[in-house]
N, C-alpha and C positions, 0 to 999 in steps of 0.2 A: 431315488436314483442310488445304486447299490456302489460302495468302495470295492466288494467283492463280491461275487455268487457263493452257496452251498458247495462246499468242497465234499469232494469224496469220503467216504465213510463217517457221513451225516455231521462233520464239523461243522460249526455255526457258522453262518455270515456276519459280515462287518457293516453294517449300514451308516448310511448319514444318522438315519433316525436314532439308531442306538447310540450314536456317538452322541446326539443332541441331546438324546436323555442322561447320559452321564453328564454332560458338561453342566447340565441343569441341576442334577443332583448337588455337584460339588458347588456350584454357584448357590444352592439354598443352603447347604453346610455352609460356607464362606459368609453369608450374609447374616444368619443365625450367629456364627461367630464376633461378626462384626459388632451387630447389636448388643451380644453380651459385654464386650469391652469395651464398648462406646458408652451403653446406659451405667455401664459399675466403673468404669474408670476414668473412661476419656472428659465425658458430659460434669461426673460430680469435682474433678481439679480444674475442669474450665470455667465453675461454679466458684470455686474457691478464689482462683486468680481475678474472677471478675469482683467479688465482694471486697476483697482486700481495697481496691480503688473507687469503688463506685458505691455508694450508700444511698438512702431513699433521699438525699438532698442531691445526689451527684456526684461527680468527681472533686474531692476537695482535695486539693494538695496541702491545706493548712493542718488537716487531721493527721494527713499521713506524715507529717514533719513532727509532730506532736507526740503520737505513737511513738513511732521509730526513735525519736531523739529525746525523748524522757529518759530520768535519769535510772528508774526502774529497769527497762527495757535495753538500755545501755550495761548497766551493771549484769543481767541476767546473760546477754548475750558475749560478755568478757568472760564469765564464769563457764558456757557452754563450751568456748573455744579452747580457753586455757584448759580446764579439766579432762573435756575430748582428747585435747594433745596428748596431755599425762598421762593418762590411760590408754594411748594406743601406743606411747611408748615403751611402759610397762605389759601390756599385751604382746608387742611385738617381741621384745628381749626372752618374754616366758616363754611364749608360742614357737619362737626359731629353737632356743635351746631343746624342746621338748621335742620338735620334728629331726634335729639332728640326733637326739639320744636313739630315737625311734626308727630314723631312717639309714642312719650312716654309724651306728656301732651295734654291739654284740648284748645290748642290756638284757637281763633276763625278763621273762615276765611280761614281753612289751603288747601282748594282745590285751590280756586283763588291764593292764597299765594304761593303755590309749582309752579303752572304757570309761576307766575312772576319770581319766583327764578332759575326755570330752562330755562326761554326763553332767557337770555346770551349764553347759550351754543348752541343754534338753530342758533343764528345771527352769521355770518361772522365774526372772529376775528378782519379783518382789519375793518369792520364797528364800532365795540366797538371801537377798537384804534382809529378811526375817531371822535368818538362820545365823547371819553374822552377829544380827544385835542381840539374838539373845545368849550366844557364844561370850559375849564381850561386856555383857552387862554386870554389875556390882549382882547381882543374885544368881548368874548363870551355876543351874546345877553342876554344869561338866565343870566350870572350872573351879568351883569349892571341892570337888572330889581329887584334882589335882592340886589343891592347895593353894591357887593363883586366884585370887580376886581382888578386884577393885574396890575403893574404901566407897562406902554408901555416901550418897550423894554428890561423886565425882560426877561431873558430864561424861556422856558418854565416848568414846574416843572415834567412834564411829561417826557421829554426827557432827559433821566437818567436811571441807571442800577434799582434803587427802583421804579422810575414809571414801569419799565416793567415789576418788580418783582408784584407791587400792581396789574395793568393789568393781569397779567396769574393767580396769585391768588383767584381773585375775578372771571376771566372766569372760571375758572375749579374747583372750589367750587361744583358747579353741577354734577359734576364727582362724589368726594366725598360722598355727600349729597345721590345721588342715590345707590351708594353699601353700605354705612353706612344701608339706611333706611331699604334695603333688607335684613339686617342680624337683623335689629331691628324687622323684622315681625317673627322671627323666637326664640326671645328668650319666654322662658315658663311665661305664666302670673302669675304662682303658684310662682315659686320662687319669684318675684317681692312682691305678695303680703304676702308672709312670711316673707320678709325683712320686710314690713311697718307693718306686726302683733307684731314684737319685737320691734319696737319705732325708725326703721330708718325713715328719712327725707327725700321727693325724694329727695335730692341731695346727701344724702351719699346712697341711694340705688341705685343711678345712677352711681358713682362713684364705690361702690364695688362689685354690682352686673351686672348693665349691660354693663360699659364699658370693663369687662374681658370678655364677652359674645360675643361681639362685635366686639372686638378689629383685628378679620380676616378680616371683610369689612372694617374697618378703614386702615388697611394697603393696603387692597386691592384697596380702593378709592386713596390712597395716591400713589398708582405703576401708577394707569390712571393719576393721576394728573402730577406727574412726568415726565411719557412719552407724555402727550400732551404740558406739558412746553418746551419741547425738541424741537419738531416739530412743534411750533406753529410760522409758518412764520409771520402771519397777525399781529399780536403785534409787533414781535422783528423787525419787517421791518419797520414799521411805525412810531417806538418811538427809534429803536437802530439804524439806519443809520443816523437820522438827530443827533441823540447826541453823534455818534462816539462810540458807545458801539458793539465792534464787536462781534458777537457767531459764531457757526459751521454754524447756517442753513444762516444767510446774508452773510458769507463768502462761502458758496456755489454758493449763487446768484450771486454776484458779479464777481466769478471765471468763469460764462457762459461768460462773456465778455473778459476775458483776451485772448493773441493773444501766440502762441508758439506750436510747436508739440506736447507738454505734457499735453497743457491744459485741455484737456478733462479728461485725465488722471490720473492730478490733482484733478480735480472736482470728479472722481469717490471714489479716497484715501478718499478725505476730506467729504464723502457720506459715504462712509465703517466706519470710524472713528465715524460719527453721528449714524450711525446703532449700530456699536458697543456699544456704552454708551445706546442707547435705549434696547438693549437685556439683558446687564447688569441688567437696573435697573427694567426691567420686571423679570429677574431671581431672584435679591434679593428680590421683591417685591412678588415674588411666596414664596419663602422660609419661607417670615416672614409670611404672610397670613395662610400658612399651618403650624407653627408655634403657631398663635393666633387662628386658628378656631376651635372654640368650638363645639363639634358634641353634639349638643339638639335637642329633638323635638320640633315641630311647636307648637305655643302658640295656644290652643284651641279656645280662645279669645284674643282678643286684650286689651291691659292695657293704662292706661291714666293717669298720676300724675294729678289730681286738682290742676290749679295754685293759687286757691283763690283769695286772695285780690290783688295775683301778676297778675293776668290774664291781666288788661287793660293796664298796663305797660307792658309786655312782648309782649302783641301782637303791643303794640305802638311801642315798638323796631323794632320787627320783619318788620312792615312793612316802618319804617323809613329805615330800611338797604335796601330795594327794592325802596326806593325815592332815596337813592345814589346812589345805585349801577346800578339801570335802568334808573330811569324815569329822572333825571338829565342829565345823557348823554344821552338819546335818545331825550328830549324836546332841549338840545342845539344842536344837529346835525339838527334835524325840524328845528328849528329857524335859523339858518344858510342858511339854503335850502330856507327860505323865504325874504331873502334879497337880495338885487341886488350884491351887492359888499362885499367882507369878512370886518367884523369889524365892519359895518354899525350897527346903535342900531337898533333894532326891534321894528317897529311903523305901526299907518296907513300911514304914508308916503312911508315909505321903504317898504313894505308888498305887496310881487308879488310871482305869481307862474312861473314865468317866467324862473326861472331853472328846474322844473318839466315839463315844455314844451319842453324846450329843450333838455332834458334828453329823452323823449318819443315821440317826433316827429320831431327834427331838427338836433338832434347830430347824425351824420350819422355814426359814430365808436363806439358810445353806442346802437343804435338801432342795429347795425350790430353785435354788440358783445352779446347783451340780444339774440337777434332769433337764434345764435348760439350756445349759453347755453341750450336754451329751447332746442331746436330741436337737439342736443348731450346728454342732461339728460332724456328726452323722450326714445331716443333710449337707451340708457345706460340701464335703467327700463325695457324697453320691452325685452332686453337681458338677464338681471340678477334674473328679476322674473322666470321665467321658467327655467333657470339654476339652483336658487336657491332649487325650489319645487324638480327638479330631484336629485339634490346632497342632501338636505334633506333627501329623501326617502332611499337612500345608507346608509345615517347616521343614521338614525333613525331606519330602518327597516332589512335592509342588514349588517350593522358592514363591517369587513373585513379591512385588512390595507390601499388596495389601497384610498379609501373614507377618511379612515384618515389621511394619508397622504396628499389629495388634499384641505381638510379641513386646516390642518395644514399649510399648503402654505397659502391658503388664508386669514388667520390669522394672518402669519406675514407680508403679504403684506398690509394689514390694520393697523397692529399695528405700522409698521415702519413710518417715518413721512413721509408725502407725497411727499413732494420733493426728497427725496432718490425714492421714484418711477418714479418723473420724468427723475431723472437722468438716470436711467437703461431704462427708455424708449428710452432717445436720444440716448444712446448707441446701443441698441439692433436695433433702426431703422435707423439708421443713414447710413447706407450702401442701396444701392439696394438691394431687397427684390428677393430672388431667383424665376424664373420662370418670374414674374411681372416685374424684370427690372427697379423700382422704389423706390424712398425712400419715408418714410411716415413720414419722418422729415418734420416739418413747415406747417403739414395739419392739418384739423379736426381730421383726423383718427387718429393719435397717441396720441391725446388727449382722444380720446373714449378709447382707449386701456388702456391707463393710469385710464379713469375712473374704466372700467370692472374689472381692475385688484385690484384697490383700494376700492371697494365697494362690492366685493362680500360677504365677510364677514359680512358687514352691514346687505347686503341683507338678509343673512342667517339667521338671529336671530330672528326675530320675525315666520320665517316660522318652525325653529324646535322646538319653546314653541307650534306651530300648530300642527303639526307632535305628541306633546306627548299628544293632546286631542282628537285624531281620533282615533277609533275604528280599529285595524289593520284587523280584522275579514274581515269586508269589501272588502280589496286588496286581501283577500285570496281566499275569496268565487270567485269572479271575476278573479282569477287568476286559480279557479279549471275547469271553463268553457271555459278557453282557451283565456281570455283576453291578449293581451300581454302590455308590460310594458308600453309604449307610451298610447295605450288605456286606462289603467288604472289611470292612471297621468292624461288625459285629462276628461276622465268623473266620474272619480268616486273621486280622490283627492283633483284638483285644486276646483270643486264645495264647499267642504268642509273647505278647507285650503283660501279661499275669503277672510274673514276679515285679516287674518294674512297677505296673501299676499298683500291686500291692505296698511297696515300700514307699511308692507315692500317696498312698491313702494313709499310711502309718504317720509318716512327714507331718502329712496336714494335719492328720489328727491329735499326733500329741505337738503340735505348735497351737491348736486351735483351741484344745478343749481348756487350756489354762493359759489363755492370753488375758493380757492386760494394756497392751499398747493401744488398741483400736478400740475396744470398748469400752474404755472408763471414759469417755467422754458419751457414752451411746445409752447406758444402763439408767432404768429409772425403775420406780415403784412398780410399774407394770413388766418391765424386764430386767431382771439383773442375770448375770454369770457369774462363773466361782473366780474368776481370776481377778477382778477386782476386790473380792469377799476378802481376802486378806488385808489388803489396805484398811478397808470400812472397820473389820475386827480391831485391828491394832488401832485405829484413830479412837475407836469406840473403847479401849480400854480393856477388853477382853484378849489378853495377851496368850493366855493357854489355849484357847478355842480357835484362835490365829493359828497356833504352833499346830494342834492337831488337823486343822484343814492343808497348811502346808504339807505336813510329815504323807495324808494321803495322795495328794497330786503326787509328791514324788514316787510313791510307790506304783501311781498309774502310770507315770511315764518309763521308771523302771522295768516294769513288767512290760510293756509295748518295747521297749528296745532288747528284752531280751527274745521276745517273741519273734523279733523281725530277723534276728540271728540265725535262726532255723531255714533261711532260705538266701541268706547272705551270699553262698557263693554261686546261686543263680543269676546275679546280679553284676552289672557294669561295675568295674573298681573305683570306688570312691561315694558311690551312690548312699551308701548307710555309712556316714561320716565317724558311728562310734565301732566301725567294724576294720580292723586291720590286714 
């Protein structure tokens, strides 16, 4: 039975069979998305929870009490909480000040400064940690050139809890900056101008008007910094393990090498404890941000406080911060990579590119790890982008309970520390798969599964922003003439979404190519990736080679960031965090 007959002029008829076919297409696509998220996120996390409480001997409350009540776990939990809180405080102060300088003042060179301020967030944390270790070591070539050296034999100042706090705070400051800058753009210029009209100085207007309006963004940024600090394996491992400052994330890493029938279950229990701390932090931050969020209309025009005679010193201080937080450690990393032996001074006699040559051409392990990371990341991008476009379609234009559940599941998998996803993948894929009769553990495929689970939410963000700019009538018109959902996605939506999809691909590629948080537990002799290689090289005493690998990672990230700027103007504001 037809809903309408063929109209004059040859317009197509709309029939129940056509509608049935469209619904079947969309149902099939939703089923595929549900299977994707379910198998790669929901089921592994469910297996983690089950393994945390149930062993081969069943539910044993005494085992749980012994693990969670042990001195090592208690100390690691306390360290995790106070280090993360202290690092969050540092990141919040630095990130808020940076956002105010960029968003509320006429500081010179803002675009370039924002690029430099956000750059450390894009660099793998293990590279940042290695750069700082090289910068402040007694044998640092850069410090030697400046005439500032530590006495040989002294304990490295960063091998301490305070060193971990410093690096985590500086590393996560861009997260706070991005959240606060987004809220600053919503502050009405009229309110600021009214405060200035009655005699308020820029400082008093900032304290009395701007900060109360953006406190929701400050809380949200602090939450991101706290969650990131808890799950930052690279910095905690590079500094905490040599300093013997245990945290939950390094305890989980060490538990992988433990023996005994309950070793994996104990690791799952520790991972669950870390997940609970993360979720509690996210929940508290969400509550505080809702309390602090001020519903205001977006400013019709930007406001900028004139720095007047303070413009030059403020600009100098801002660039001085980048010299300390970015240029100094990265230059030390490069200098260490350019000498033959660790501790040698950098001069014309010791200058060599041998470490870079070994890393690129001669070291089989590094070369294999790089190519494995390259094609794994490329495959992950190739799968995640169309998946994100399809899920974004339902989230933007179809709504419903199922898409929201899939979205929340992907967000949870992304928000949890990557090492938790790694533990979940070990437990879920350890046993032979049904039908195939083989285990994925120890292969590159379990790493790919972890990437797909961990980075789906990251891939979604630019694409959802892109959907918000598409006129939905294009899709509706194609639907009227009988085009199925797969055809509409391919021929209509993807071409319009191309810039957002490209930005999404770059973000995922940059994050995954040097990733360590998720893969550090999953690498094996058969499957190595480049991210954990720096830790392995540093532990083996190959510091100069590790520095060369770190420099190559930075070059790759910097190149991708610069390439992305070529189409930044075609993207929604905020999609590329390093673009002002």
